[in-house]
Short mmCIF file of the C-alpha atoms (twelve columns), coordinates in Angstrom:
data_MODEL
# 
_entry.id   MODEL 
# 
loop_
_atom_site.group_PDB 
_atom_site.id 
_atom_site.type_symbol 
_atom_site.label_atom_id 
_atom_site.label_alt_id 
_atom_site.label_comp_id 
_atom_site.label_asym_id 
_atom_site.label_seq_id 
_atom_site.Cartn_x 
_atom_site.Cartn_y 
_atom_site.Cartn_z 
_atom_site.pdbx_PDB_model_num 
ATOM 1   C CA . UNK A 1   4.865   -3.074  10.264  1 
ATOM 2   C CA . UNK A 2   5.896   0.257   11.743  1 
ATOM 3   C CA . UNK A 3   9.412   -0.196  10.355  1 
ATOM 4   C CA . UNK A 4   7.986   -0.797  6.861   1 
ATOM 5   C CA . UNK A 5   5.754   2.256   7.151   1 
ATOM 6   C CA . UNK A 6   8.625   4.474   8.241   1 
ATOM 7   C CA . UNK A 7   10.882  3.086   5.522   1 
ATOM 8   C CA . UNK A 8   8.363   3.730   2.746   1 
ATOM 9   C CA . UNK A 9   7.731   7.215   4.118   1 
ATOM 10  C CA . UNK A 10  11.474  7.914   4.021   1 
ATOM 11  C CA . UNK A 11  11.584  6.786   0.373   1 
ATOM 12  C CA . UNK A 12  8.650   9.085   -0.419  1 
ATOM 13  C CA . UNK A 13  10.363  11.990  1.385   1 
ATOM 14  C CA . UNK A 14  13.515  11.312  -0.606  1 
ATOM 15  C CA . UNK A 15  11.569  11.377  -3.884  1 
ATOM 16  C CA . UNK A 16  9.831   14.618  -2.898  1 
ATOM 17  C CA . UNK A 17  13.115  16.194  -1.860  1 
ATOM 18  C CA . UNK A 18  15.028  15.252  -4.999  1 
ATOM 19  C CA . UNK A 19  15.908  18.314  -7.043  1 
ATOM 20  C CA . UNK A 20  16.391  16.397  -10.267 1 
ATOM 21  C CA . UNK A 21  15.528  12.787  -11.014 1 
ATOM 22  C CA . UNK A 22  18.037  11.315  -13.417 1 
ATOM 23  C CA . UNK A 23  18.743  7.619   -13.971 1 
ATOM 24  C CA . UNK A 24  21.305  7.414   -11.141 1 
ATOM 25  C CA . UNK A 25  18.985  9.061   -8.630  1 
ATOM 26  C CA . UNK A 26  16.080  6.776   -9.591  1 
ATOM 27  C CA . UNK A 27  18.337  3.720   -9.242  1 
ATOM 28  C CA . UNK A 28  19.444  4.942   -5.827  1 
ATOM 29  C CA . UNK A 29  15.825  5.431   -4.745  1 
ATOM 30  C CA . UNK A 30  14.877  1.963   -5.998  1 
ATOM 31  C CA . UNK A 31  17.807  0.420   -4.088  1 
ATOM 32  C CA . UNK A 32  16.676  2.202   -0.925  1 
ATOM 33  C CA . UNK A 33  13.138  0.899   -1.472  1 
ATOM 34  C CA . UNK A 34  14.546  -2.611  -1.915  1 
ATOM 35  C CA . UNK A 35  16.438  -2.338  1.384   1 
ATOM 36  C CA . UNK A 36  13.310  -1.156  3.185   1 
ATOM 37  C CA . UNK A 37  11.202  -4.000  1.801   1 
ATOM 38  C CA . UNK A 38  13.828  -6.650  2.493   1 
ATOM 39  C CA . UNK A 39  14.239  -5.421  6.094   1 
ATOM 40  C CA . UNK A 40  10.474  -5.877  6.459   1 
ATOM 41  C CA . UNK A 41  10.794  -9.536  5.345   1 
ATOM 42  C CA . UNK A 42  9.117   -9.065  1.971   1 
ATOM 43  C CA . UNK A 43  9.846   -11.933 -0.436  1 
ATOM 44  C CA . UNK A 44  12.971  -11.323 -2.537  1 
ATOM 45  C CA . UNK A 45  11.174  -12.233 -5.773  1 
ATOM 46  C CA . UNK A 46  8.416   -9.751  -5.002  1 
ATOM 47  C CA . UNK A 47  10.948  -7.007  -4.258  1 
ATOM 48  C CA . UNK A 48  12.761  -7.743  -7.510  1 
ATOM 49  C CA . UNK A 49  9.514   -7.711  -9.519  1 
ATOM 50  C CA . UNK A 50  8.435   -4.438  -7.916  1 
ATOM 51  C CA . UNK A 51  11.733  -2.729  -8.627  1 
ATOM 52  C CA . UNK A 52  11.812  -3.987  -12.233 1 
ATOM 53  C CA . UNK A 53  8.246   -2.837  -12.888 1 
ATOM 54  C CA . UNK A 54  8.948   0.536   -11.296 1 
ATOM 55  C CA . UNK A 55  12.144  0.983   -13.301 1 
ATOM 56  C CA . UNK A 56  10.565  -0.019  -16.624 1 
ATOM 57  C CA . UNK A 57  7.432   2.029   -16.124 1 
ATOM 58  C CA . UNK A 58  9.419   5.120   -15.141 1 
ATOM 59  C CA . UNK A 59  11.571  4.835   -18.252 1 
ATOM 60  C CA . UNK A 60  8.766   3.995   -20.671 1 
ATOM 61  C CA . UNK A 61  5.790   6.073   -19.520 1 
ATOM 62  C CA . UNK A 62  5.388   9.471   -21.017 1 
ATOM 63  C CA . UNK A 63  5.260   12.386  -18.614 1 
ATOM 64  C CA . UNK A 64  1.632   13.599  -18.388 1 
ATOM 65  C CA . UNK A 65  1.118   17.325  -18.963 1 
ATOM 66  C CA . UNK A 66  1.584   19.281  -15.751 1 
ATOM 67  C CA . UNK A 67  3.416   16.457  -13.966 1 
ATOM 68  C CA . UNK A 68  7.017   16.483  -12.854 1 
ATOM 69  C CA . UNK A 69  9.227   13.398  -12.842 1 
ATOM 70  C CA . UNK A 70  8.935   13.334  -9.048  1 
ATOM 71  C CA . UNK A 71  5.152   13.188  -9.195  1 
ATOM 72  C CA . UNK A 72  5.281   10.492  -11.871 1 
ATOM 73  C CA . UNK A 73  7.624   8.358   -9.745  1 
ATOM 74  C CA . UNK A 74  5.392   8.813   -6.679  1 
ATOM 75  C CA . UNK A 75  2.329   7.840   -8.729  1 
ATOM 76  C CA . UNK A 76  4.060   4.750   -10.116 1 
ATOM 77  C CA . UNK A 77  5.296   3.725   -6.659  1 
ATOM 78  C CA . UNK A 78  1.784   4.072   -5.256  1 
ATOM 79  C CA . UNK A 79  0.218   2.058   -8.082  1 
ATOM 80  C CA . UNK A 80  2.769   -0.742  -7.813  1 
ATOM 81  C CA . UNK A 81  2.424   -1.001  -4.017  1 
ATOM 82  C CA . UNK A 82  -1.379  -1.067  -4.317  1 
ATOM 83  C CA . UNK A 83  -1.227  -3.797  -6.962  1 
ATOM 84  C CA . UNK A 84  1.090   -5.907  -4.780  1 
ATOM 85  C CA . UNK A 85  -1.210  -5.531  -1.789  1 
ATOM 86  C CA . UNK A 86  -4.213  -6.793  -3.731  1 
ATOM 87  C CA . UNK A 87  -5.378  -3.813  -5.710  1 
ATOM 88  C CA . UNK A 88  -8.398  -1.727  -5.024  1 
ATOM 89  C CA . UNK A 89  -10.948 -4.506  -5.216  1 
ATOM 90  C CA . UNK A 90  -14.097 -4.094  -3.194  1 
ATOM 91  C CA . UNK A 91  -14.739 -6.978  -0.863  1 
ATOM 92  C CA . UNK A 92  -18.339 -8.096  -0.594  1 
ATOM 93  C CA . UNK A 93  -19.127 -9.698  2.732   1 
ATOM 94  C CA . UNK A 94  -22.222 -11.872 2.729   1 
ATOM 95  C CA . UNK A 95  -22.988 -13.556 6.024   1 
ATOM 96  C CA . UNK A 96  -24.118 -17.191 5.754   1 
ATOM 97  C CA . UNK A 97  -26.803 -17.795 8.408   1 
ATOM 98  C CA . UNK A 98  -28.735 -16.080 11.199  1 
ATOM 99  C CA . UNK A 99  -27.556 -14.804 13.628  1 
ATOM 100 C CA . UNK A 100 -24.315 -13.696 12.051  1 
ATOM 101 C CA . UNK A 101 -21.374 -13.875 14.419  1 
ATOM 102 C CA . UNK A 102 -17.975 -12.385 13.687  1 
ATOM 103 C CA . UNK A 103 -15.053 -13.102 15.993  1 
ATOM 104 C CA . UNK A 104 -12.179 -10.612 16.119  1 
ATOM 105 C CA . UNK A 105 -8.949  -11.790 17.675  1 
ATOM 106 C CA . UNK A 106 -5.761  -9.818  18.251  1 
ATOM 107 C CA . UNK A 107 -3.345  -8.475  20.795  1 
ATOM 108 C CA . UNK A 108 -4.097  -5.473  22.943  1 
ATOM 109 C CA . UNK A 109 -4.114  -2.249  20.971  1 
ATOM 110 C CA . UNK A 110 -4.302  -3.879  17.540  1 
ATOM 111 C CA . UNK A 111 -7.589  -2.215  16.546  1 
ATOM 112 C CA . UNK A 112 -10.236 -4.835  17.279  1 
ATOM 113 C CA . UNK A 113 -12.747 -2.372  18.719  1 
ATOM 114 C CA . UNK A 114 -12.290 0.077   15.862  1 
ATOM 115 C CA . UNK A 115 -12.650 -2.699  13.309  1 
ATOM 116 C CA . UNK A 116 -15.767 -3.993  15.078  1 
ATOM 117 C CA . UNK A 117 -17.333 -0.529  14.924  1 
ATOM 118 C CA . UNK A 118 -16.481 -0.205  11.224  1 
ATOM 119 C CA . UNK A 119 -17.957 -3.629  10.479  1 
ATOM 120 C CA . UNK A 120 -21.098 -2.741  12.441  1 
ATOM 121 C CA . UNK A 121 -21.454 0.467   10.450  1 
ATOM 122 C CA . UNK A 122 -20.856 -1.421  7.185   1 
ATOM 123 C CA . UNK A 123 -23.581 -3.961  7.900   1 
ATOM 124 C CA . UNK A 124 -25.943 -1.363  9.357   1 
ATOM 125 C CA . UNK A 125 -25.782 0.667   6.141   1 
ATOM 126 C CA . UNK A 126 -26.733 -2.461  4.221   1 
ATOM 127 C CA . UNK A 127 -29.916 -2.961  6.252   1 
ATOM 128 C CA . UNK A 128 -28.765 -5.444  8.913   1 
ATOM 129 C CA . UNK A 129 -29.549 -4.993  12.597  1 
ATOM 130 C CA . UNK A 130 -26.279 -4.925  14.463  1 
ATOM 131 C CA . UNK A 131 -25.347 -5.657  18.064  1 
ATOM 132 C CA . UNK A 132 -21.865 -5.378  19.532  1 
# 
């Protein structure tokens, strides 16, 4: 996961650092993004779909007033990655019976305690009494 994060950050840095985004530079950036995703074991079909959508949207979308091509490409990349990861849907958690028990399992340092505190806060704000 860290390798994917670093790879996407390097693609974003490359977009931000580009002086001029022409077709060749955009293709080069998309190829780098493909390499990063494939190294992270993302499905080949998904990588191909992402790159095609990104390419088509960059070519077809009109540049909003006050935006540069760099900012447009960053916005499109963000939107496509969010849509692949499930979008920005809000998840509604409704426990089934009393008392509600949630089991968190993971290796050391994976964020179980932090997640437990966030879940406790989530349920507490919705009127449940919480015990950890």
